[in-house]
LOVO-447079 format. One record per residue (C-alpha): y, z, x; residue in three letters; residue number from 1. Coordinates in Angstrom, 1 decimal, decimal comma, always signed. Layout:
N
[site [Y; Z; X]; ALA; NUM],
...
END
This chain:
423
[site [-15,2; -48,0; -58,4]; MET; 1],
[site [-18,5; -46,9; -59,0]; SER; 2],
[site [-17,8; -43,2; -57,0]; GLU; 3],
[site [-14,2; -42,6; -58,3]; SER; 4],
[site [-13,3; -41,3; -61,4]; LYS; 5],
[site [-13,0; -43,4; -64,4]; TRP; 6],
[site [-9,6; -45,3; -64,6]; ASN; 7],
[site [-9,3; -43,6; -67,9]; ARG; 8],
[site [-11,7; -41,3; -69,6]; GLY; 9],
[site [-14,3; -42,1; -72,0]; VAL; 10],
[site [-15,9; -40,2; -74,8]; ALA; 11],
[site [-19,2; -40,9; -77,2]; VAL; 12],
[site [-17,9; -40,1; -79,9]; VAL; 13],
[site [-21,2; -40,8; -82,4]; GLY; 14],
[site [-24,8; -41,7; -82,1]; VAL; 15],
[site [-27,9; -43,4; -84,3]; GLY; 16],
[site [-31,1; -43,4; -84,4]; LEU; 17],
[site [-33,9; -45,6; -86,2]; SER; 18],
[site [-37,2; -44,3; -86,9]; LYS; 19],
[site [-39,5; -45,2; -83,2]; PHE; 20],
[site [-42,9; -46,4; -84,2]; GLY; 21],
[site [-44,8; -49,5; -85,5]; ALA; 22],
[site [-43,4; -51,0; -88,2]; PHE; 23],
[site [-44,7; -54,3; -89,0]; LYS; 24],
[site [-42,2; -55,5; -92,3]; GLU; 25],
[site [-39,6; -54,3; -90,1]; LYS; 26],
[site [-37,5; -57,0; -88,0]; ASN; 27],
[site [-35,0; -56,0; -85,5]; SER; 28],
[site [-32,1; -56,3; -88,1]; ARG; 29],
[site [-33,7; -54,0; -90,3]; ASP; 30],
[site [-34,2; -51,7; -87,1]; LEU; 31],
[site [-30,9; -52,4; -85,9]; PHE; 32],
[site [-29,0; -51,7; -89,9]; VAL; 33],
[site [-30,5; -48,1; -89,6]; GLU; 34],
[site [-29,7; -46,8; -86,5]; ALA; 35],
[site [-26,3; -48,2; -87,6]; TYR; 36],
[site [-26,1; -46,1; -91,0]; LEU; 37],
[site [-27,2; -42,9; -88,7]; ASP; 38],
[site [-24,3; -43,6; -86,7]; LEU; 39],
[site [-21,8; -43,4; -89,4]; ILE; 40],
[site [-23,8; -40,5; -90,5]; ASN; 41],
[site [-23,4; -38,7; -87,4]; SER; 42],
[site [-19,4; -39,3; -87,6]; MET; 43],
[site [-16,3; -37,2; -88,9]; HIS; 44],
[site [-14,1; -40,6; -89,1]; ARG; 45],
[site [-15,7; -43,8; -88,9]; TYR; 46],
[site [-13,2; -47,2; -89,1]; ASP; 47],
[site [-15,7; -50,2; -88,9]; PRO; 48],
[site [-12,4; -52,1; -87,8]; LYS; 49],
[site [-11,7; -50,4; -85,1]; LYS; 50],
[site [-14,4; -51,7; -83,1]; VAL; 51],
[site [-13,2; -54,2; -80,4]; GLU; 52],
[site [-16,5; -55,3; -78,8]; ALA; 53],
[site [-20,1; -54,7; -79,0]; PHE; 54],
[site [-22,9; -54,3; -76,4]; TYR; 55],
[site [-26,1; -54,7; -77,1]; LEU; 56],
[site [-29,2; -53,6; -74,1]; GLY; 57],
[site [-32,2; -56,0; -75,3]; ASN; 58],
[site [-35,5; -56,7; -72,6]; PHE; 59],
[site [-36,7; -59,8; -74,4]; SER; 60],
[site [-36,2; -60,3; -78,6]; SER; 61],
[site [-36,7; -64,3; -77,1]; ASP; 62],
[site [-40,6; -63,4; -76,5]; GLN; 63],
[site [-41,1; -60,7; -78,9]; PHE; 64],
[site [-39,8; -62,0; -81,8]; GLU; 65],
[site [-38,6; -66,0; -80,8]; LYS; 66],
[site [-35,0; -64,8; -81,6]; GLN; 67],
[site [-32,5; -65,2; -78,3]; ALA; 68],
[site [-28,8; -64,7; -79,0]; HIS; 69],
[site [-29,4; -61,6; -80,5]; LEU; 70],
[site [-25,9; -60,0; -80,2]; ALA; 71],
[site [-23,7; -61,8; -82,4]; PRO; 72],
[site [-26,4; -62,0; -85,3]; ILE; 73],
[site [-26,7; -57,7; -85,4]; LEU; 74],
[site [-22,8; -57,5; -85,2]; ALA; 75],
[site [-22,6; -60,0; -88,2]; SER; 76],
[site [-25,8; -58,2; -89,8]; TRP; 77],
[site [-23,4; -55,0; -90,1]; VAL; 78],
[site [-20,2; -56,7; -90,9]; GLY; 79],
[site [-18,3; -56,5; -87,2]; LEU; 80],
[site [-18,0; -60,4; -86,7]; SER; 81],
[site [-15,6; -61,7; -85,2]; PRO; 82],
[site [-15,8; -59,3; -82,8]; ILE; 83],
[site [-16,9; -60,3; -78,7]; PRO; 84],
[site [-20,8; -59,3; -77,8]; THR; 85],
[site [-22,9; -59,1; -75,3]; VAL; 86],
[site [-26,4; -59,2; -74,7]; ARG; 87],
[site [-27,4; -57,0; -71,6]; ILE; 88],
[site [-30,4; -57,7; -69,8]; GLU; 89],
[site [-32,0; -55,2; -67,0]; ASP; 90],
[site [-35,6; -54,5; -68,3]; ALA; 91],
[site [-36,4; -51,5; -69,5]; CYS; 92],
[site [-33,3; -50,6; -68,2]; ALA; 93],
[site [-30,9; -52,5; -70,5]; SER; 94],
[site [-29,7; -49,9; -73,2]; GLY; 95],
[site [-28,2; -47,6; -69,9]; GLY; 96],
[site [-26,5; -50,0; -68,2]; VAL; 97],
[site [-25,1; -51,8; -71,8]; ALA; 98],
[site [-23,7; -48,1; -71,7]; ILE; 99],
[site [-22,4; -48,3; -68,2]; ARG; 100],
[site [-20,7; -51,8; -69,2]; GLN; 101],
[site [-19,2; -50,6; -72,6]; ALA; 102],
[site [-18,0; -47,5; -70,0]; ALA; 103],
[site [-16,3; -50,0; -67,5]; LEU; 104],
[site [-14,7; -52,0; -70,1]; ALA; 105],
[site [-13,3; -49,1; -72,0]; ILE; 106],
[site [-11,7; -47,4; -68,2]; ALA; 107],
[site [-10,0; -50,3; -66,9]; SER; 108],
[site [-7,9; -50,6; -70,6]; GLY; 109],
[site [-9,8; -54,3; -71,9]; GLN; 110],
[site [-11,3; -52,4; -74,7]; TYR; 111],
[site [-10,2; -48,4; -76,4]; ASP; 112],
[site [-13,2; -48,8; -78,8]; VAL; 113],
[site [-16,6; -50,1; -78,2]; VAL; 114],
[site [-20,0; -50,2; -79,9]; LEU; 115],
[site [-23,2; -50,0; -77,6]; VAL; 116],
[site [-26,6; -50,8; -79,5]; GLY; 117],
[site [-30,0; -51,0; -78,1]; GLY; 118],
[site [-32,9; -52,9; -80,1]; VAL; 119],
[site [-36,5; -53,8; -79,0]; GLU; 120],
[site [-39,0; -55,5; -82,0]; LYS; 121],
[site [-42,7; -55,3; -79,8]; MET; 122],
[site [-45,3; -54,5; -82,3]; THR; 123],
[site [-45,5; -58,2; -83,9]; ASP; 124],
[site [-47,4; -59,6; -81,1]; LEU; 125],
[site [-50,9; -58,8; -80,2]; GLU; 126],
[site [-51,5; -56,0; -76,6]; ILE; 127],
[site [-52,4; -59,2; -74,0]; ALA; 128],
[site [-49,2; -60,8; -75,1]; ALA; 129],
[site [-46,7; -57,4; -75,1]; VAL; 130],
[site [-48,7; -57,1; -71,6]; THR; 131],
[site [-47,4; -61,2; -69,9]; GLU; 132],
[site [-43,8; -60,3; -71,7]; ALA; 133],
[site [-43,5; -57,1; -70,5]; LEU; 134],
[site [-45,1; -58,6; -67,2]; ALA; 135],
[site [-42,0; -60,9; -66,6]; THR; 136],
[site [-39,9; -57,7; -65,6]; ALA; 137],
[site [-41,9; -57,8; -62,3]; ALA; 138],
[site [-41,6; -59,4; -59,4]; ASP; 139],
[site [-43,5; -62,7; -60,9]; THR; 140],
[site [-44,0; -63,9; -57,0]; GLN; 141],
[site [-45,7; -60,8; -55,4]; PHE; 142],
[site [-46,5; -58,3; -57,5]; GLU; 143],
[site [-48,0; -59,8; -60,9]; VAL; 144],
[site [-50,2; -62,3; -58,5]; PRO; 145],
[site [-51,6; -59,4; -56,7]; ALA; 146],
[site [-53,1; -58,7; -60,4]; GLY; 147],
[site [-50,7; -55,6; -61,2]; PHE; 148],
[site [-49,5; -54,6; -65,0]; THR; 149],
[site [-47,1; -51,7; -64,9]; PHE; 150],
[site [-50,1; -49,0; -65,9]; PRO; 151],
[site [-51,4; -50,4; -62,5]; GLY; 152],
[site [-47,7; -50,7; -60,5]; PHE; 153],
[site [-47,2; -47,0; -61,7]; TYR; 154],
[site [-51,0; -45,8; -60,6]; ALA; 155],
[site [-50,2; -46,9; -57,5]; ALA; 156],
[site [-47,1; -44,7; -57,2]; MET; 157],
[site [-49,3; -42,0; -58,8]; ALA; 158],
[site [-52,0; -42,5; -56,3]; SER; 159],
[site [-49,3; -42,5; -53,5]; ALA; 160],
[site [-47,5; -39,4; -54,5]; TYR; 161],
[site [-51,2; -37,9; -54,7]; MET; 162],
[site [-52,2; -38,9; -51,3]; HIS; 163],
[site [-48,6; -37,7; -49,7]; GLU; 164],
[site [-48,1; -34,4; -51,5]; TYR; 165],
[site [-52,0; -33,2; -52,2]; ASN; 166],
[site [-50,5; -33,2; -55,9]; ALA; 167],
[site [-53,2; -32,3; -58,4]; GLN; 168],
[site [-53,8; -34,5; -61,4]; ARG; 169],
[site [-53,3; -31,9; -64,3]; ASP; 170],
[site [-49,5; -31,8; -63,1]; ALA; 171],
[site [-50,0; -35,5; -65,1]; PHE; 172],
[site [-51,3; -33,8; -68,0]; TYR; 173],
[site [-48,7; -31,3; -68,0]; HIS; 174],
[site [-46,3; -33,2; -69,0]; VAL; 175],
[site [-47,8; -35,5; -71,0]; SER; 176],
[site [-48,2; -31,9; -73,2]; ILE; 177],
[site [-44,8; -31,0; -73,0]; LYS; 178],
[site [-43,4; -34,4; -73,9]; ASN; 179],
[site [-45,6; -34,2; -77,0]; HIS; 180],
[site [-44,7; -30,6; -78,0]; SER; 181],
[site [-40,8; -31,7; -78,2]; ASN; 182],
[site [-41,8; -35,3; -79,8]; GLY; 183],
[site [-43,5; -33,1; -82,6]; ALA; 184],
[site [-40,2; -31,4; -83,1]; LEU; 185],
[site [-38,4; -35,1; -83,5]; ASN; 186],
[site [-38,0; -36,9; -86,9]; ASP; 187],
[site [-37,3; -39,8; -85,0]; LYS; 188],
[site [-40,4; -39,8; -82,8]; ALA; 189],
[site [-43,0; -42,6; -82,8]; GLN; 190],
[site [-45,9; -39,7; -82,0]; PHE; 191],
[site [-44,5; -36,3; -83,8]; GLY; 192],
[site [-48,0; -34,7; -82,6]; GLN; 193],
[site [-49,3; -32,2; -80,2]; THR; 194],
[site [-51,7; -33,0; -78,0]; ILE; 195],
[site [-53,7; -29,9; -79,6]; ARG; 196],
[site [-52,9; -31,2; -82,8]; SER; 197],
[site [-54,6; -34,6; -81,9]; ILE; 198],
[site [-57,6; -33,0; -80,1]; MET; 199],
[site [-57,9; -31,2; -83,3]; GLU; 200],
[site [-57,7; -34,0; -85,0]; SER; 201],
[site [-60,2; -35,9; -83,1]; LYS; 202],
[site [-62,7; -32,9; -83,4]; LYS; 203],
[site [-62,5; -32,8; -87,4]; ALA; 204],
[site [-62,9; -36,8; -87,5]; ARG; 205],
[site [-66,2; -36,3; -85,6]; ALA; 206],
[site [-67,3; -33,4; -87,8]; ALA; 207],
[site [-66,5; -35,7; -90,9]; GLN; 208],
[site [-68,7; -38,9; -89,6]; LYS; 209],
[site [-71,6; -36,7; -88,8]; GLY; 210],
[site [-71,0; -36,7; -84,9]; ARG; 211],
[site [-71,7; -34,5; -82,1]; PRO; 212],
[site [-67,8; -32,4; -81,9]; VAL; 213],
[site [-66,9; -32,5; -78,7]; PRO; 214],
[site [-66,4; -28,8; -77,4]; GLU; 215],
[site [-63,1; -29,0; -76,0]; TRP; 216],
[site [-61,1; -25,7; -75,2]; GLU; 217],
[site [-58,0; -26,6; -74,2]; ASP; 218],
[site [-55,6; -29,2; -73,9]; GLU; 219],
[site [-56,4; -30,1; -70,0]; ILE; 220],
[site [-60,1; -29,9; -71,4]; ASP; 221],
[site [-59,4; -32,2; -73,9]; PHE; 222],
[site [-57,0; -35,0; -71,2]; LEU; 223],
[site [-59,9; -34,5; -68,9]; SER; 224],
[site [-62,6; -35,9; -70,4]; ASP; 225],
[site [-62,4; -39,9; -70,8]; PRO; 226],
[site [-63,7; -39,6; -74,2]; LYS; 227],
[site [-60,6; -38,5; -75,4]; GLY; 228],
[site [-58,4; -40,1; -73,2]; ASN; 229],
[site [-59,8; -42,8; -71,5]; PRO; 230],
[site [-58,5; -44,0; -68,1]; MET; 231],
[site [-56,4; -47,0; -67,9]; ILE; 232],
[site [-55,3; -47,3; -64,2]; ALA; 233],
[site [-56,7; -44,6; -61,8]; TRP; 234],
[site [-55,3; -42,1; -62,1]; PRO; 235],
[site [-53,4; -42,8; -65,1]; MET; 236],
[site [-55,0; -42,6; -68,4]; THR; 237],
[site [-54,4; -43,4; -72,1]; LEU; 238],
[site [-52,1; -40,4; -72,4]; PHE; 239],
[site [-50,4; -41,0; -69,6]; ASP; 240],
[site [-48,5; -44,0; -70,6]; CYS; 241],
[site [-46,0; -44,7; -73,2]; SER; 242],
[site [-46,3; -46,4; -76,3]; PRO; 243],
[site [-45,7; -50,0; -77,5]; VAL; 244],
[site [-42,8; -49,7; -80,0]; SER; 245],
[site [-40,2; -50,6; -82,2]; ASP; 246],
[site [-37,0; -48,8; -82,6]; GLY; 247],
[site [-32,8; -49,0; -82,5]; ALA; 248],
[site [-30,4; -46,7; -81,2]; ALA; 249],
[site [-26,5; -47,1; -81,4]; VAL; 250],
[site [-23,6; -45,0; -79,6]; ALA; 251],
[site [-19,9; -45,3; -80,2]; LEU; 252],
[site [-17,9; -45,8; -76,9]; LEU; 253],
[site [-13,7; -44,7; -77,2]; VAL; 254],
[site [-11,0; -43,8; -74,6]; SER; 255],
[site [-10,9; -40,2; -74,4]; GLU; 256],
[site [-7,6; -40,3; -75,8]; ASP; 257],
[site [-8,8; -41,7; -79,1]; LEU; 258],
[site [-11,8; -39,3; -79,2]; ALA; 259],
[site [-10,6; -36,9; -81,7]; SER; 260],
[site [-9,2; -39,5; -84,2]; THR; 261],
[site [-13,5; -40,3; -84,7]; PHE; 262],
[site [-15,0; -36,9; -84,6]; THR; 263],
[site [-14,8; -33,2; -83,9]; ASP; 264],
[site [-17,7; -32,9; -81,4]; THR; 265],
[site [-17,1; -35,7; -78,7]; PRO; 266],
[site [-18,7; -35,7; -75,4]; ILE; 267],
[site [-17,4; -36,8; -72,3]; TYR; 268],
[site [-18,8; -39,7; -69,7]; LEU; 269],
[site [-18,0; -38,5; -66,6]; VAL; 270],
[site [-20,4; -39,5; -64,1]; GLY; 271],
[site [-22,3; -43,1; -64,4]; SER; 272],
[site [-24,0; -44,7; -61,0]; GLY; 273],
[site [-26,6; -47,5; -61,0]; GLN; 274],
[site [-28,4; -49,5; -58,1]; ALA; 275],
[site [-30,7; -51,9; -57,5]; SER; 276],
[site [-34,2; -52,7; -55,1]; ASP; 277],
[site [-36,1; -55,1; -54,4]; GLY; 278],
[site [-39,7; -55,4; -55,9]; ALA; 279],
[site [-43,1; -52,5; -54,4]; LEU; 280],
[site [-44,0; -54,3; -51,4]; PRO; 281],
[site [-40,7; -54,5; -50,0]; GLU; 282],
[site [-40,3; -50,4; -50,2]; ARG; 283],
[site [-41,1; -48,2; -47,6]; GLU; 284],
[site [-42,2; -45,5; -50,3]; THR; 285],
[site [-43,9; -45,3; -53,3]; LEU; 286],
[site [-43,5; -41,9; -54,1]; SER; 287],
[site [-39,7; -42,2; -55,5]; SER; 288],
[site [-37,4; -44,7; -56,7]; ILE; 289],
[site [-34,7; -45,5; -54,1]; PRO; 290],
[site [-32,4; -46,6; -56,2]; ALA; 291],
[site [-32,5; -44,1; -59,0]; ALA; 292],
[site [-31,7; -41,7; -55,8]; GLU; 293],
[site [-28,8; -43,9; -55,4]; GLU; 294],
[site [-27,7; -44,2; -58,6]; ALA; 295],
[site [-27,9; -40,3; -59,1]; GLY; 296],
[site [-26,0; -39,9; -56,1]; ARG; 297],
[site [-23,3; -41,9; -57,2]; GLN; 298],
[site [-23,0; -40,1; -60,7]; ALA; 299],
[site [-23,2; -37,2; -59,3]; TYR; 300],
[site [-20,1; -37,4; -56,5]; HIS; 301],
[site [-17,9; -39,4; -59,6]; MET; 302],
[site [-18,4; -36,2; -62,1]; ALA; 303],
[site [-18,0; -33,6; -58,8]; ASN; 304],
[site [-21,7; -32,1; -59,8]; LEU; 305],
[site [-24,5; -31,3; -58,2]; SER; 306],
[site [-28,3; -31,6; -60,1]; PRO; 307],
[site [-27,8; -27,4; -60,2]; LYS; 308],
[site [-25,1; -28,1; -62,5]; ASP; 309],
[site [-27,5; -30,2; -65,3]; ILE; 310],
[site [-28,2; -28,1; -68,3]; ASP; 311],
[site [-30,7; -31,2; -69,2]; LEU; 312],
[site [-31,8; -34,6; -68,8]; ALA; 313],
[site [-33,7; -37,1; -70,6]; GLU; 314],
[site [-35,3; -39,5; -67,3]; VAL; 315],
[site [-37,3; -42,2; -67,7]; HIS; 316],
[site [-41,0; -41,4; -68,0]; ASP; 317],
[site [-42,5; -44,8; -68,9]; CYS; 318],
[site [-45,4; -43,0; -67,2]; PHE; 319],
[site [-46,2; -39,5; -66,5]; THR; 320],
[site [-46,2; -39,8; -62,3]; ILE; 321],
[site [-42,5; -41,3; -63,3]; ALA; 322],
[site [-41,1; -38,4; -64,7]; GLU; 323],
[site [-41,9; -36,2; -61,4]; ILE; 324],
[site [-41,0; -38,7; -59,4]; ILE; 325],
[site [-37,5; -38,9; -61,5]; ALA; 326],
[site [-37,0; -34,8; -61,2]; THR; 327],
[site [-36,8; -35,5; -57,3]; GLU; 328],
[site [-35,4; -38,0; -56,9]; ASP; 329],
[site [-32,3; -36,6; -59,0]; LEU; 330],
[site [-32,6; -33,7; -56,5]; GLY; 331],
[site [-33,7; -30,9; -59,5]; PHE; 332],
[site [-36,8; -30,3; -57,2]; PHE; 333],
[site [-37,4; -31,1; -53,5]; GLU; 334],
[site [-39,8; -33,3; -52,4]; ARG; 335],
[site [-43,3; -32,8; -53,1]; GLY; 336],
[site [-42,3; -30,0; -56,1]; ALA; 337],
[site [-42,2; -31,9; -58,8]; GLY; 338],
[site [-45,7; -31,7; -59,6]; TRP; 339],
[site [-46,1; -28,0; -59,4]; GLN; 340],
[site [-42,9; -27,4; -61,7]; ALA; 341],
[site [-44,0; -29,9; -63,9]; ALA; 342],
[site [-47,4; -27,3; -64,1]; ILE; 343],
[site [-45,5; -24,5; -64,3]; GLU; 344],
[site [-43,5; -25,3; -66,8]; GLY; 345],
[site [-39,6; -25,8; -65,1]; LYS; 346],
[site [-39,2; -28,8; -66,9]; THR; 347],
[site [-40,2; -27,0; -70,6]; ALA; 348],
[site [-37,0; -26,7; -73,0]; ARG; 349],
[site [-36,7; -22,9; -72,5]; LYS; 350],
[site [-37,5; -23,3; -68,3]; GLY; 351],
[site [-34,9; -23,8; -65,3]; ASP; 352],
[site [-34,5; -27,5; -65,9]; HIS; 353],
[site [-35,1; -29,1; -69,2]; PRO; 354],
[site [-36,3; -32,4; -69,4]; VAL; 355],
[site [-37,1; -35,1; -71,9]; ASN; 356],
[site [-36,2; -32,3; -75,3]; THR; 357],
[site [-36,5; -36,1; -77,1]; SER; 358],
[site [-40,3; -36,3; -76,6]; GLY; 359],
[site [-39,0; -38,5; -73,9]; GLY; 360],
[site [-40,7; -42,2; -74,0]; LEU; 361],
[site [-44,2; -40,8; -74,1]; LYS; 362],
[site [-43,4; -39,2; -77,4]; SER; 363],
[site [-40,4; -40,6; -79,0]; LYS; 364],
[site [-41,6; -43,9; -77,9]; GLY; 365],
[site [-40,0; -46,4; -75,8]; HIS; 366],
[site [-38,8; -49,7; -77,6]; PRO; 367],
[site [-37,3; -51,4; -74,2]; VAL; 368],
[site [-33,9; -52,0; -74,5]; GLY; 369],
[site [-33,4; -49,3; -77,3]; ALA; 370],
[site [-34,3; -46,2; -74,7]; THR; 371],
[site [-31,4; -45,8; -72,7]; GLY; 372],
[site [-29,1; -45,7; -75,7]; VAL; 373],
[site [-31,7; -43,4; -77,3]; GLY; 374],
[site [-31,4; -41,3; -74,1]; GLN; 375],
[site [-27,7; -40,7; -74,8]; VAL; 376],
[site [-28,1; -39,7; -78,7]; ALA; 377],
[site [-30,2; -36,8; -77,3]; GLU; 378],
[site [-28,2; -35,8; -74,6]; ILE; 379],
[site [-25,1; -36,1; -77,8]; TRP; 380],
[site [-27,6; -34,0; -79,7]; LYS; 381],
[site [-28,4; -31,4; -77,4]; GLN; 382],
[site [-24,4; -30,4; -76,3]; LEU; 383],
[site [-23,2; -30,6; -80,0]; ASN; 384],
[site [-26,0; -27,8; -80,6]; GLY; 385],
[site [-27,7; -30,0; -83,5]; ILE; 386],
[site [-31,1; -30,7; -82,1]; ALA; 387],
[site [-32,6; -28,3; -84,3]; GLY; 388],
[site [-36,4; -26,6; -83,5]; GLU; 389],
[site [-35,8; -28,4; -80,4]; ARG; 390],
[site [-32,3; -27,4; -79,5]; GLN; 391],
[site [-32,2; -25,7; -75,7]; VAL; 392],
[site [-30,9; -22,5; -75,4]; PRO; 393],
[site [-28,0; -21,2; -73,7]; GLY; 394],
[site [-24,9; -24,0; -75,1]; ASP; 395],
[site [-25,6; -26,0; -72,7]; PRO; 396],
[site [-22,8; -28,2; -71,5]; LYS; 397],
[site [-24,0; -31,5; -69,2]; ILE; 398],
[site [-26,8; -33,6; -69,5]; GLY; 399],
[site [-27,8; -36,4; -67,6]; LEU; 400],
[site [-29,7; -39,8; -68,8]; THR; 401],
[site [-32,2; -41,7; -66,1]; HIS; 402],
[site [-33,4; -45,2; -67,1]; ASN; 403],
[site [-35,1; -47,3; -64,9]; VAL; 404],
[site [-36,2; -51,0; -64,9]; GLY; 405],
[site [-38,8; -52,4; -63,7]; GLY; 406],
[site [-41,1; -50,7; -60,9]; THR; 407],
[site [-37,9; -49,6; -59,9]; GLY; 408],
[site [-35,7; -53,0; -59,2]; GLN; 409],
[site [-32,8; -51,3; -61,5]; THR; 410],
[site [-31,4; -47,4; -62,5]; CYS; 411],
[site [-28,6; -46,4; -64,0]; VAL; 412],
[site [-27,8; -42,4; -64,3]; VAL; 413],
[site [-24,9; -41,1; -66,5]; ASN; 414],
[site [-23,9; -37,9; -66,7]; ILE; 415],
[site [-21,9; -36,2; -69,9]; PHE; 416],
[site [-20,1; -33,2; -70,6]; GLU; 417],
[site [-19,1; -31,3; -73,8]; ARG; 418],
[site [-16,3; -29,6; -73,7]; ARG; 419],
[site [-14,1; -26,5; -75,5]; ASP; 420],
[site [-11,5; -27,0; -77,8]; LEU; 421],
[site [-9,2; -25,3; -75,4]; ASN; 422],
[site [-10,4; -27,6; -72,3]; GLY; 423],
END
């Protein structure tokens, strides 16, 4: 099934996002309602009575909020009871897997209309507790006892990549600069600032306090200075890491034949793949994520497309190295060429392969369960030409999402298509 066509077509007819960020006054219910109302506003015709099931991507509300069994609570909160609800946990890939599972349910004929949500409320805990909670997505028998946290895992992957391909650290900085530039154009982003504006703010604060003003000439100079960009786990610095975030995202999926009854601007889920893998010690390589390569292969095969057909992609840049590796795993660039492509601007909005126009996890934020659904929201906006200042030029028609869980033990890739009214 994973590489065949759907038994019937599946469409996305609306999306919604809460603001991503740190919100001490809000809980998961508040964030979900915000995203749900945004969904309603995104659609031409919406009738909640037509929703038959609800799939929720959520990594660990039981740890972050001490609230398990979240899916039926959220469904009730927006008046959808008594429809069946399912909470899906696949670490950071929870949202993307929820999208795929909802699509499979529709394709099978079980349901015609399914609401998919993703939510995480992470910032109520202190950072040490957040780190401990996130570590449960790693292998607690082999990875965690070795002393690794997630910055350490991806730092090891970055070190291996640099050694294997003689990559320059500046490549990571270019990913961060690009994604912050995109995030600055996204009103839902947690960090709506460019790296340059952050740099200039730090200079201004130093001057205000009567301290020596740093003499950073440009963004690379700033990111290369440990005083402005401290090391977290070599070679990953602060600005190589996605933040701890609160946020929610929703999408409404329906059978293809019903799409026009909800909206005039659907997009269609034409390819989907999911794969798994063991922990880092079990892999032959640290410079790629095999599950991502396999999930991408399945999705391309199902859609009868290739990497060159993808007009833009939202990939899982939990760390800057993860974006570079993803662009190679998905076939946009040859092995070892992704870092050079980042430096050359090939993944910019106006580049050959636009990646993370939303700002990515790095700038938009990474509320774990919401991330995969949020990626779909960006693709929906881009393919419908309503992404505003961050709109990809050239009338994009094919978009891809890539959502990774853990250190790469899970990956789901979904491919979406906009069709002209004449088919």
